[in-house]
C-alpha positions as CSV (number, residue, x, y, z in Angstrom):
1,X,177.4,174.7,119.5
2,X,174.9,173.8,116.7
3,X,171.2,174.3,117.1
4,X,169.2,171.1,116.9
5,X,165.6,170.1,117.0
6,X,165.6,166.5,118.3
7,X,162.0,166.7,119.6
8,X,159.2,167.0,117.1
9,X,156.7,168.2,119.7
10,X,154.8,171.4,119.1
11,X,151.7,173.0,120.7
12,X,149.3,175.7,119.7
13,X,148.7,178.7,122.0
14,X,145.2,179.9,121.1
15,X,145.4,183.1,123.3
16,X,148.5,184.3,121.5
17,X,147.8,182.6,118.2
18,X,151.2,181.0,117.8
19,X,152.8,177.6,117.7
20,X,155.5,176.7,120.3
21,X,158.4,174.4,119.6
22,X,161.8,173.8,121.2
23,X,165.3,173.6,120.0
24,X,168.6,173.0,121.8
25,X,171.9,174.7,121.6
26,X,174.0,172.1,123.3
27,X,172.4,171.6,126.7
28,X,170.5,174.9,126.5
29,X,166.8,174.9,125.7
30,X,165.6,177.5,123.2
31,X,161.9,178.3,123.0
32,X,160.6,179.2,119.5
33,X,157.2,180.6,118.6
34,X,155.9,181.0,115.1
35,X,152.8,183.2,114.6
36,X,149.6,181.9,113.2
37,X,149.9,184.5,110.4
38,X,152.9,182.6,109.0
39,X,150.8,179.4,108.9
40,X,147.6,181.0,107.7
41,X,148.4,181.0,104.0
42,X,146.1,178.5,102.5
43,X,143.9,178.3,105.5
44,X,140.5,179.8,105.9
45,X,141.5,181.8,108.9
46,X,138.0,182.5,110.2
47,X,137.4,178.8,110.7
48,X,141.0,177.6,111.3
49,X,141.3,175.5,114.4
50,X,144.3,174.2,116.4
51,X,144.5,171.1,114.3
52,X,144.7,173.2,111.1
53,X,147.6,175.3,112.4
54,X,149.4,172.2,113.7
55,X,149.0,170.5,110.3
56,X,150.3,173.7,108.5
57,X,153.3,173.7,110.9
58,X,154.0,170.1,110.1
59,X,153.8,170.7,106.4
60,X,156.2,173.7,106.7
61,X,158.5,172.2,109.3
62,X,161.7,172.1,107.2
63,X,161.4,175.7,106.2
64,X,160.4,176.8,109.7
65,X,163.4,175.1,111.3
66,X,165.7,176.7,108.7
67,X,164.3,180.1,109.4
68,X,164.4,179.4,113.2
69,X,168.1,178.5,112.9
70,X,168.9,181.6,111.0
71,X,167.0,183.8,113.4
72,X,168.6,182.2,116.5
73,X,172.1,182.4,115.1
74,X,171.5,186.1,114.6
75,X,170.5,186.7,118.2
76,X,171.3,183.7,120.4
77,X,168.5,184.3,122.8
78,X,166.6,181.8,124.9
79,X,163.3,182.8,123.2
80,X,162.8,183.5,119.5
81,X,159.6,184.8,118.0
82,X,159.2,184.1,114.3
83,X,156.7,186.2,112.3
84,X,156.1,187.1,108.7
85,X,159.1,189.4,108.6
86,X,161.4,186.3,109.2
87,X,159.9,184.5,106.1
88,X,160.6,187.2,103.5
């Protein structure tokens, strides 16, 4: 199957400092998380709020989805955490 991202919903988990979004491999849901460190470039991190991280995610969405697809295809797990190492 091919990984797809039909739902543009995303949410910020402040406790873990990451954005959660969902992809689908056929009928199987795959949970993705991208760390706030990835999104912090260009943000003043001391004052960054949920809306700042969500806006940064939206701006970087095409690149994030590309990286998410490559990371998933390498592991094929139900949960994938994307951090700075995935974006090098």
